[in-house]
C-alpha positions as CSV (number, residue, x, y, z in Angstrom):
1,M,0.0,0.0,0.0
2,P,1.3,3.5,-0.8
3,Y,2.8,5.9,1.8
4,F,2.0,9.6,2.0
5,L,3.7,12.4,3.7
6,A,1.3,14.6,5.6
7,V,2.8,18.0,6.5
8,Y,1.1,20.1,9.2
9,T,1.2,23.8,8.2
10,M,0.8,27.0,10.2
11,S,1.5,30.5,9.1
12,P,4.0,32.5,11.2
13,E,1.2,35.0,11.8
14,N,-1.2,32.4,13.3
15,L,1.6,31.1,15.6
16,A,2.3,34.7,16.7
17,R,-1.4,35.2,17.4
18,F,-1.5,32.0,19.5
19,Y,1.6,33.1,21.5
20,A,0.0,36.5,22.0
21,L,-3.0,35.0,23.8
22,P,-3.0,35.0,27.6
23,K,-1.2,32.0,29.0
24,A,-4.6,30.7,30.5
25,E,-6.1,30.8,27.0
26,Q,-3.2,28.9,25.5
27,E,-3.5,26.3,28.2
28,R,-7.2,26.0,27.6
29,I,-6.6,25.4,23.9
30,D,-3.9,22.8,24.7
31,A,-6.2,21.1,27.2
32,T,-8.9,20.8,24.5
33,G,-6.7,19.9,21.6
34,L,-4.2,17.5,22.9
35,P,-6.7,14.8,24.0
36,L,-8.4,15.2,20.6
37,W,-5.1,14.7,18.9
38,T,-4.4,11.6,20.9
39,D,-7.8,10.3,20.1
40,W,-7.2,11.0,16.4
41,E,-3.9,9.0,16.5
42,Q,-5.7,6.1,18.3
43,R,-8.5,6.0,15.7
44,H,-6.1,6.0,12.8
45,A,-3.3,3.9,14.4
46,S,-3.4,1.3,11.6
47,A,-2.7,4.0,9.0
48,L,0.1,5.7,10.8
49,A,3.4,4.3,9.4
50,N,5.5,6.9,11.3
51,H,4.1,9.2,13.9
52,G,6.5,11.9,12.8
53,G,6.6,15.0,15.0
54,M,6.5,18.7,15.3
55,V,9.4,20.8,14.2
56,G,10.9,24.2,15.1
57,K,12.9,27.0,13.5
58,T,14.4,26.5,10.0
59,L,17.9,26.9,8.6
60,R,18.1,26.9,4.8
61,V,21.2,25.6,3.1
62,T,21.9,27.0,-0.4
63,G,24.9,27.5,-2.7
64,D,25.2,30.9,-1.0
65,G,25.5,29.5,2.5
66,I,23.4,28.7,5.5
67,G,20.9,31.1,7.1
68,P,17.5,31.4,8.9
69,H,14.4,30.8,6.8
70,S,10.7,31.0,7.4
71,N,8.1,28.5,6.1
72,Q,4.8,27.1,7.1
73,F,6.0,23.5,7.8
74,C,5.5,22.8,11.5
75,G,5.3,19.0,11.7
76,Y,4.6,15.8,9.8
77,V,3.4,12.2,9.9
78,I,3.6,9.4,7.4
79,V,0.4,7.6,6.6
80,E,-0.4,4.5,4.6
81,A,-3.5,4.5,2.5
82,E,-4.9,3.1,-0.8
83,T,-5.0,6.5,-2.5
84,I,-4.1,10.2,-1.8
85,E,-7.8,10.9,-1.4
86,A,-8.1,8.2,1.3
87,A,-5.0,9.6,3.0
88,A,-6.6,13.1,2.9
89,Q,-9.8,11.8,4.4
90,L,-7.9,10.8,7.6
91,F,-7.3,14.5,8.4
92,R,-10.8,15.9,8.0
93,D,-11.5,18.0,11.1
94,H,-8.1,17.3,12.5
95,P,-7.4,19.2,15.8
96,H,-4.3,20.8,14.2
97,F,-6.7,23.2,12.4
98,S,-10.0,22.6,14.2
99,V,-8.6,23.5,17.7
100,F,-5.0,24.7,17.3
101,P,-4.0,27.6,15.0
102,G,-2.8,25.4,12.2
103,D,-3.7,26.2,8.6
104,G,-4.1,22.7,7.2
105,V,-2.4,19.5,6.3
106,D,-0.7,19.0,2.9
107,I,-0.8,15.4,1.7
108,M,1.9,14.2,-0.8
109,P,2.6,10.7,-2.2
110,F,6.1,9.3,-1.9
111,L,7.5,8.7,-5.3
112,A,10.5,6.9,-3.8
113,G,11.0,5.6,-0.3
114,P,10.4,5.9,2.6
115,D,12.3,2.9,3.9
116,L,9.8,1.9,6.6
117,G,10.1,-1.8,6.2
118,S,13.6,-2.1,7.7
119,G,13.1,-0.3,11.0
120,G,12.7,3.2,9.6
121,A,9.5,3.8,11.4
């Protein structure tokens, strides 16, 4: 069955707005969203080939050197599904954007790899 990379996206502005909220409001959002995220993972456990994770600040490497960079990539997970549409359906109403300030989840098929069969997961 094919593997798909699901990338969690969040604009820097949405993240800044979240961090500008009072600490109590941030904690309320976390208290609501984290159990829903855990529930989502449990409901879709059979499709999660690699739980991935959340990521922080970016450094970009180019022919001109290494420096800070901004993008909307804030985390990922690898899912296994029959089609890209089936993979996308797993994320309908995901707490990343239904509770947390995420923008969405981009789903992409792997054209080569990943090597999940030999301990890569």
